[in-house]
Steps between C-alpha positions, in 0.01 A plus 500: 500500500765325287842410617787726383875467580653761709874583494568244786322231301200483730136523397335842487122489522429864433572565142156443346137508617207280439697182456414167683854435624421583859178294479703209356742519805209471734346207311477162669694364205810688615563373849838651558440845649863600461459493120429869489835578662721284293719569198397418144722207456369342817134575377577311186676225689208464743255448213730253332591288804140481626369444153305828504586634161132565468523765770780669314315483176178638653684796656681580165191473286247677724739763620594600144132494388399720782784765495555492119862429513673265274576176680876544463485833678432320821808379687298202615578366152805283549687254294837345513611625161869411471688635205366563154720231365364253751150610405570458130695182541818641340849424588664723759723781377879462547499864616429623861224754546466754770170530683270392206711712263581387146776235516844575350533848637761619753386672815580841340316411178207379704480832678496663154226271395270594781571863466396488132155365621450796756221651288308169510562431868188359662328631812295224667320543825728796591820289461776642282848379389596146535183399692285646227694308232464171697125552529482591129691184404259275692202654319672499166596135523144404586349734224752449219580135560180348632570132596211371301659630193824315564396150615211263495564433863329826579202439274186302613223328313664492155398211275762299296430688178568835662797360690672411180425844352636657806821303496557562133444878539735520801763305317483720191493821702812402702678389186446803278391793725603474863834624625664714763669825400870556554619812672848655441665836491524652158836627376560675178291679240139572601247245366128532456257381772228293336260626769521871487709532179745726690875438526640277761821681597837359599514412869117432526350170599327332209282195474536265208214275375640232275161354410413825321835531324878476570526881514173556683590742789292706743549759770436328837193721550373397156510129552121478551205302383346646188151424643513612861804730493636336823864444537571129422571328840856376506514557120274209411342557165322355195562625155217543255521692175808675615355625817536415868228342708469361843400131502145577605435736217684293241276210587189711489593629155517146358259307728196651678503474874315192645134472567341799649172649584374844429271645775445837662684664210821314603691195391547220757675166503212245497588374839532850652148633429332367826210566718603759767323284766584138429796531256332261252588577139249714317633425149201400286258565797246761581599752752380814672692814579472648849720791609722430193553138614376200302294232679368166388112483494487278818729719708328815384157371584615373843664830590279763342174362374174587682262248651150484377235619757246246378692170445815578705727385210781693350408738214764392245657721235277338235187601686343846517536658847183701596538714801275713731663688776746256645331176387568299183299246290550277197278626218286192530469538870385864495141405587205629703507353844126436486388401151847408363470699186817635342577862593756555226430834331197546718406741789523336836486583869711394804379413839662310786800407287280350235409620148140497359336573173277807493171313540625293796657795672187703471283210616712439811655831594344800324272737701128438442219731430274550809207524265525190277776304664701467174872590493537881464677572167485861437376627838454797704552515872239633736527498887500147630367343175590432125259530215529425132510824302 
């Protein structure tokens, strides 16, 4: 069962079923038994201090694959995010913000800002109000501003050619498209919202987007990504063709997302499509599905393949598995125990855990005629004797 944060910040192990979280806690790889009782930050710190990020990654990937939840829906996902300006490398605002609210607003205007977002208030894990908005912000930062879209420091295995392309793209995006909206209280004649085309009335909080135009203004609830319709976290946006986008979807509009693998009718990062048993990458490799989980050939055969009754070797996925009752054979090993002729597509008999062709079975085990001594084929029984018909 995967970890979920409760209101007191502790781990709750009862939200989902059929996830390997509990099994992971019992693993010899996780020697600290108190891990299951700790808070989420200590969980992350434990993995970091003891260089066990692999444990955290395993729990995140397998938990989400098993329960079907998005990775970011699990509270085990933790990252020191800082502010949007820190994340984007922008200069700090001269204005003071209140509790992740837009900078430049007074306390009363901040209250008005949040009330204007009441219809879009999130509900996450049963949390509401400030707690829900905090949880939403964490996920929105990770989703809308993925670190690998912001800096090469978060990208691995990029050759020099692609590094230069990445740097050029980021520099151009930051120069012509990326910005942070400015929130203020509108006073005067109503103006048109570029999002819903309805009027922004005097006294309302509006968000301005200078990259779109000097007069580009939006209701607070309309300041959303044109692709995913999510509120733009801390008003960070990119402008494209006069429309608002989060950084992720702006980038994806202009540059396809990095290398990925399509398997099981889903898209995977190349490094994330792994064998369920050994965690080796399956990108470009053959794999077998078992209980909706992918396995490399070696792990599948070790865990699930049958042994051949004749040669005692594993019947691999490339071999035909012939079975009779609870026994299995390679096709080439399905032979008469006496004359060694192939029994594939032929009638055979079984005696003393061995198989025989029809002739050998009759010769050794069939009832014999009391008259001629030959095996009785189509016979009739008489008291104490068998005669050919």
